[in-house]
N, C-alpha and C positions, 0 to 999 in steps of 0.2 A: 226783662226782670227789673224789679224795683226794690228799694229799701227806704226806710225813714231816717233821714239824716238832718244835720244842722247846716244850713247854707250860710256861709260867711260872706262878708262884704266884698272880698276879692273873688268870689265865685267858687272857692274850694268848699268841700263838703266834709264835715266831721261826723263821727259816730258817738262821740262823748262830748261833754260840755264842761270843761274844767277852767278854773282860774289859776293861772301859772304865776308863781312868785319866784323871782330869781334875784340873786345878788350880782351886781356888776362889780366884780372883784371879790376874792375869797374873804377879804376882811369884813364883809358885811353878811357873811353866811349865817351867823347866829341870829341876826335880825330877821332874815328871810325865813329861817326855820321856825323861829318863835311865832311869827305871825301866821305861818301856814298851819301850825298845830292848833291854833285857836279859831280859824275861819273855815267853815265847812265848804266843801266843793273845790278845795284847792289842791295843787300839786306844787312841790318845792324842789328846785334843782340847786344842789350844792356843787359848784364847779370844782375841778382840780385847781390847786394853787397855781396861778399864772406866773408868780414870781420865780425867776430863774429859768423859765422855759424859753426855748429858742423861738424865732419868729414863726416857723411853720406850726409848731405846737400851739402857739397863742392864736394863730389864725384858725386852727382846728377847734379850739375851745370856743372862740367867738362865733364861728360858723355853727357849731352845735347848739349854742344857746339861742342864737337868732332863729335857727331852724325850729327848735322846740317851741319858741314863742309864736312862730308863724304856722305851726301845725294846726290843721283844721279842727282837731279835737280840743283846742284851746279857745275859749270864748272871750277871755279877757286876760290882761297881763299887768303885773305890778313889778317894777324894777326898783330895787333898793341898793344903796351904795354908800360908801364913805364920802366921796366927793363926786360932783358932776363931771369933773375932768381931773386929770393929774396922774393917771396910771399909764399903762402901755397904750400905744396908739390904737391897737386893735379894739380896745374897750372905751375909746373916746365917745363922748355923748352922741355926736352926729353920726359916727360910723356904726354905733351899736344900737342905741335907742331909735335913731332916725331910720335905720334899716327895718326894724320891727314895725315901726309906725306905718310903713308903706302898705301893709296888709289891711289896714283900716279897722282893726278891732279895738274895742275900748282898752285904753292903757293909761297907767299913772306911774309916776316916779316919786321916790322919797330918798333924799340924800342927807346924811346926818349933819354935814357941815353947814347946811342952810336952814336947819330947824332946831338947833341948840343941843345936839348930841344924841346919844343912844336912847335914853329913856323917852325923850320927846319924839324921837323917830319911831319908836315902837307904837306910841299912841296914834301918830299920824298914819303910819303904815297900816295899823289895824283898821282905822276908819276907812281908808281908801280901799283896802282889800275887801271889806264887807260891802262897800258900795259897788265894787267891780263884780263881786260874786252875785249880787242881786241883779246887776245889769246883765250879766251873762245868762241868768235864769230867764230873762225875757225872750231868749231865742228858743223857738219851738221846732220840733221835728217836722219835716215835710217830706213828701214822697219824691224821690229822685231816681234816676236810672242807674243801673249797675255800673255804667261807664263813669260815674262820678267817684267811684271807689278807688282808693290808693292802698295797696297791700305790699307786704314784704315777707320773705321766708328765710329761715335758717334751719338746717338739719343738725342733729347732734346725737351723741351716743350711738353712732351708726353701727348697724349690723347688716346682714344679708337682706333683711326685709326692707331696709331703707331704699335700696335700689330696685327691689322687686315690686313693692306695693306702696310704701309710704310716699316717697318722692315722686314717682310717676303720677300718683293721684293729685298731688299739689300741682304738678305740671299741667295736668288736665284742667284744673281750676284756673290756673294762670292763662292758659290759652283762651279760655272762655271770657275771662276778664279783659284781656287785651283786645279780643275781637269785638267786645262791647264798647271799647273806647276808654277803658280804665288804664291804670298804671300799676305795674307789678315790678318788684325788685328782688334780686337774689345777690349773694355775695360769697365771701370766704375765699380769699385769694390763696390761702394755704391749702384749700381743698378743691382746687381745679387743676393742680399740678398733675401732669400725666394725661389730662384730658383737654388741655388748653387748645390743642390743634383742632378739636371738634367744636369747641365753643367759639373760637375766633371766626369760623366760617359763617356763623350766624349773624355777625355784625353787619348792619346795613350800610355802615360807613367805614371805609378802610382806615381812616385816621383814628376813629374810635377803637377799631380792632387793634391797631398798633399800641394804643394806650393800655389796652387790656394785656397784651403780651409783655409790654414793658413792666407792668405791675407784677406779673408772674415772675419775670426774670429778676426783678428787684428782690422779691421775697427769697428766692433761691440763693441769690448772692449774699443777702444779709445772713442767711443761715450758714453759708460757707465761711463768711468772715469771722464767725465765732469758732470755727474749727469743727462744726457739726454738719452732717448731711441731714437735711430736713426729713428724709425718709426714715431716719432712725428715731425721730421724735413723733412723727405722724405717719401712720395711725397711732393714736394715743393708746395707753394700756387698756382702756375700756373697749375700744374697737377691736383690739387683738383678742381680748377675752371673749368677745362676742363672735369671733370667727373670721374677721377681715385679716388679710395677710399683707397687703401693700398699699401705699398711698395711691397708686394708679387705680387699684380696685375700688378704693374708697371714693376717689374723685369721679369715676364713671357712674357710681350710684348717686353721688351728690348732685351732679349737674342735671339729673333727670327732673329735679324740682323746678327747673326753669321752663319746662314745657318745650314747645317747638317754634314759638314765634320768633321773628327777627328781633335782634337786640339793637335798640336804638342808640345806646351810648354806654360809656364807662365813666362813672362819676366818682369823685372823691368821697371819703367818709363824711357823712352829714351834709353832702351837697344836694341841693334840690334840683332834680332833673328839669330840663327845659320844656319837656312836652309829655305826652301820654305814651303808652306802650310799655315794652319790657326794657329794663335797665339792669346793668351790673354795677355793684358798688365794690370798690377796692377796699377791703377791710380785713381785719383779724377774725379768728373764729370764735373768740370769747362771746358768750351769749349776752352778757350784760352790756358790753361795749357795742356789740353789733346791733342789738335791738334799740339801743339809744340812738345810734347813728341812723337807723331806719326811720325812727320817729322824727329826727331832725331833718331828714330828707322828705318828709311829708306823709309817710305811711300812717294810716289811721287804724290799721289792724295788722298785727304781726302773727306769723305762724311759726311755731317751734315743732318741727317734724322729728319725732324721736324714734330711734331704733330700740335701744335698751335691752338687748339680749343678755347683758351681763347683770341686770338688776337682781337683787335678792327678792325673796318672796315678800309680799305686802309692801312693795316699794312706795315711798312717799316722794312724789315728784316735786320739784321746786315750783311754787305757784306765785312767786313775787312778780309784780308787774315791772319788769326790767326796762320796758319802753317808756316808763314814767307817765307820759300822757297817752300812750298807745297800748291798749290791752294785747295780751298774748293768748292765742288759741293753741293749746297743746293737743297734738294728735300723734298717732302712731300707726305704722303699717304692720306691726307685729301682734299677732293674736295673743302671744304669751305676755307681752308687755301690757297690753290692755287688760288682760285678766288680773295681772298683779297690781296695776295702778289705775284701774278704771275710775276710781273716785276722783282722780286728779286729771284725767284725760277728757278733753272736750269732744274728740272724734276718733273713730277707729276705721282705718281702711284695711285692717287685717283680714277682713272678709274676702279680699282679693285672693288671699292664700287659703284660708280655711273653708270658704264656700265657693271659690272660683268666680267671684263677682267680677264682671268686666270692669276694667279701670275707668272707662268712660262713665259707667253707672255710678261707681264710687265717687267720681268727680262731680256728678250731678248732686249726690247726697251732700258732699262737702260744700258745694255752692249754696244749696238750700240752707245749710246751717250758718254759713257765713252771712247770708242776708238777714238771718235772725239776730246774730250778734251785732251786725251793723245797725240794726233797727232798735237796739237797746238791751237785748238779752245779755246778762253778765256771763263772762267766761268763768270757769271754776276758780281760776287764779284771782279774779277780781273780787271774789267773795271773802277774801282774806286780807286783813290789814297787816301786810308784811312789808317792812322796809328792807330792800335788798341793797347791797353796795352797788353803786352805779359807776361804771368805768367809762372813760373816754379813750378812744383809740389814739394814743399819743406815741410818736415814734422817736422823738428826739430825747437826748439826755437832759437831766436836770443840771443846770449850770450855776 
C-alpha cells in the first residue's frame, strides 16, 4: 500500500508541508506570531514561559520545540529571538538551532539584538519567512510505501463503545502499520493504570518495560502525595455519565488502541523514538498537550478516538488542530456519537456494533481513509481556522 508524501532530506516522510515559525525564548513570541499571521503556509508555536521553570521542564520545552521543527510535516523553519545567546543553556544557539539543523531542511534565524530592534526584526523575519515558504513549496508529493508513515493515537470521552469497537479498530490499523514497517505510538499513563500488567508483557526489552512500570508507579504516587486516590479523579465525570465505573475498566478499553504488536520502547514526552515499530509515550491525558507531544515525537497524523456517550444532541466536536503541524483525524466507535456529530467526525467504526462489521474489516476501511488523508485530503478539523490553546506537558512547579 502506498500514499503520496513529502520526502525530506533526512529520509522522513511528511503528509503536510508547513513553514514553522518559533521564538527561541518567550520574549520573542510577539515577533513570531506577527510574522506567522502575514505569511501563508506557516504555523507558529508560542512556547510556555521558560523563566522560573526547573531544569527538567526547560528540557521538555526545548525537546518539544526541536521535535516540532524536525517533524516531517515541516518543510522549512524560521527561528526568531531576542539574542542569539544569553538565556538558559537549554535554549543556547548550538544546543537548540544546531540540533534542528541536523535534519537538513531549509532554516533561517532572526535575532533582534543583531538587526537593530523589534521593528527591523519584523521586516527581516517577514522577508525570510516568505523566502522559506516559497522554498518549502518546491517540495512535491511522491509515492511512498505505507511503512514510511508515523502515526499516534489518543482516546477520549470514553464509554463502553471505546473498548468494544473504537479502540480495537485503531489497534487493527496499528498492527497493519507496524507490519508494513511504519511507526505507531500510544500514550496516557493515567489511563493504563489497572492494565499495566498486561501492557508490560508486550515490551520487547525488559529495561523498557521497567521504565513503563516506573512511569505508572510515579503517577499513582504523585496522586497520593496530594491526598487523593487517582481512582476518585479518573474516570472523569464524562466517563461516568457514559457508563464506565472504574479506572481499571476504562484502562482495559483504552489499551486496545495499541493493537497486538510488540512494544519497542517507552519514550519521554516529545522524545523521538530511535526506530520503527510500536512505542509508548509517558504523558498526561490532556488532548492538547498529548497531541503536541506526539507531533514533537514525529507523528505526522494523530487520531482522536472518541466515545462520547454523554454528548448532548447535535454535539459540536472540537476541530482545532492541537498537533500544530500534525492534523487530527477524529473517529468514533459509537453509532450514537456519529449520528450526533457526523459533521465533525472523519470516520466511524460504530458499524462494528450496529451492523456487526468485523473489526478487521473496519480496520481495512480506516487504513484506506488514512492513506487518503496522508496523500493530501483534509480532515474536517483542518477545514477550520481555529486557534486552540496549546499546552506542553510540564511537571515541575514555577519557581
